[in-house]
C-alpha positions, 0 to 999 in steps of 0.5 A, a space after each residue: 500919899 505919893 503915887 508909886 511909879 509903875 515898873 517900866 519893865 513889868 511887861 517884859 517879865 512875861 516870857 510869851 510877851 517877850 517872844 511876841 515882841 521879838 517876833 514883831 522885831 524880826 518881821 518888821 525888820 524884814 518888811 522895812 528892808 523889803 520896803 526900802 529895797 523895792 522902792 529903790 528898785 522900782 524907782 531905778 527901773 521907772 524913774 516915775 513918782 507915780 510908780 512909787 505910789 503904785 507900790 502902796 496901792 498894790 499893798 493897800 487894795 488887798 489889805 483893805 479888801 480882806 480887813 473886815 473879814 480878817 477882823 471877824 476871823 481873829 475873833 472866832 479862830 485861834 489867833 496864833 494859827 492865823 498869824 503863822 499862816 500869814 507869816 508863811 505867806 510873807 516868807 513866800 513873798 520874800 523868797 519870790 522877790 529874792 528869786 527875781 534877782 537871780 539869773 533864773 528869775 531876772 527874765 521875769 522883770 525884762 518886760 517891766 515891774 508887774 511881777 514885783 507889784 504882784 508879790 506886793 499884792 500878796 504881801 498886802 493880803 498877808 498883812 491884812 490878816 496878820 494885823 488884827 490877829 496880832 493886835 488881838 493876840 497880844 492882850 491875851 499874853 499879859 494882864 490887863 493892868 500891863 496894857 499901857 506898858 506892853 503897848 509902849 514896849 510893843 511900839 518901842 520894839 517896832 520903832 527899833 525895827 523901823 530904825 534898823 530896817 531901812 538903814 540895814 536895807 539901804 546899807 546892804 543894798 548899797 554895799 552888797 547888792 539887791 540879792 543880799 538885801 532880799 536874802 536878809 529879809 527872807 532870813 528875818 521872816 523865818 526867825 519871826 516864824 520860829 518865835 511865833 511857833 514857840 508861843 503857846 496857843 491861847 483859847 478864844 474869849 467867849 463869843 459875842 452875842 451877834 449871829 452871822 458874819 455880817 452882824 458880827 462885822 457890823 457890830 465892830 464897825 458900829 462900836 467904833 463909830 459910836 465911840 467918839 474918843 476911838 473914832 476921833 483918835 483913829 481919824 486923826 492918824 488916818 488923815 495925818 498918814 494919808 496926806 501928811 507923809 512923804 515916805 513914798 517920795 523919799 527916793 526922789 528927795 534922796 536922788 534929786 533934791 538931797 543927792 545922797 543915793 541909796 545909802 542916804 535913802 536908808 538913813 532918811 527912811 530910818 529918821 522918823 523911827 529914830 525919833 519915835 524910838 527916843 520917845 518910846 523909850 522915854 514913855 516906857 519910864 514916863 507914861 502919859 498921866 494927864 492931858 492925853 487928848 490935848 497931847 495927842 492933838 498937838 503931836 499930830 499938828 507937830 507932825 504936819 509942821 515937820 512935813 512942811 519943813 521937810 518939803 522946804 529943806 535942801 539940806 540933808 542934816 536939816 531934813 533928817 532932823 525934821 523927819 526925826 521930830 516927825 517920828 517923835 510926834 507920830 510915836 505919841 499918837 501911836 501909843 495913845 491910840 493903841 492904849 485907847 483901843 485896847 482899853 476901851 474895846 471888849 476882848 471878844 471884839 478886839 479883832 473886828 475893832 482892830 480891823 477897822 483901825 487897820 483899814 483907817 491907819 494900816 492901809 492908809 499908809 499904803 494909800 498915802 503912798 499912792 496919794 503922794 505919788 499921784 499928787 507929786 506928778 500933778 503938783 510937783 514933789 515939794 508942793 505936794 508934801 507942803 499941801 499934805 502937811 497943811 491938810 494934816 494941820 487943818 484936820 487937827 483943828 477940826 477935830 479939836 473943835 468937834 471932838 470934845 470928849 477927845 480934847 478934854 480926855 485926861 487919862 484912861 484906866 
């Protein structure tokens, strides 16, 4: 009997899920706009690659610090309440960055960039609590049978924002100035807050058996480290993001190597998301049905090769193309990892497991920015990106050798 093809739009029929992904669209657009503008602003002030890396560190330190407790909180407190609090804090951060661009606030930057780093610190704090709450709130809005479809749509919407955000940020910054760019980010955060507010509250799942904060957090960590499939999938992305990315150094590539300015930087920042969006849309109609483990391994390796090629390129079109392909490979990894974690994790542990995932992946984006900046200062910009790509490929080879369960994984139910 021929297997019926699943409805690629099934999750979108659920109103609360539509509101949820619309909220994520707005908040991600805001964060991406803010990220590209802050990066260019810091680089214009300092002309130092390490200063770009410090942006990531300023955001990662608070996110990592609160991550495990944030995951625990997401399993014992209504997730919508946590989300709304975090979005309010993000709105405050956006408003503060906007204030620094006015005549009244400009004097705060007269002695350096510390005020900007301070706001990024609070942004990291908000995102540290927001990530596990968002992750564990989404499956409460849909039926379990729709998990993979919902995850794919969630990734698709995120990629749409990741494409549009840097491009919009670069264009607004280039043509209308920094104040207009930060204003756009602030308005988008407010729109996200409204959408989240409309979604009805969801009651928490039954509590797990562990008693006390320490025991509950320990149980979440133990679950991840005892599950070879989840641990190896998370580890792959950790090292790919930590060593393989070049996002923090894009202002240098845009200015000194490709000579395309702030507008070109916006396009470069958008390129990986363009590729990811193409793949995400394809996967909504054609989900992975077999060879899931092998596909994941090959895609992470492909990401590493793209980074090496990008480092060697001096042509803007070629660089854009390589970044687009890197986004394609990365999107597969994101969707597979998300499907694995949502499907294999008990409902009452999703917050804690998501927190561990966030420590591995979410914060490694920011720590990877610091690593990129530090490596670029020590090794030079191009050698540091080549080195990172080689590390990524080596990690894939090691994982394929050691993680038999992941390598032989066909599909999950």
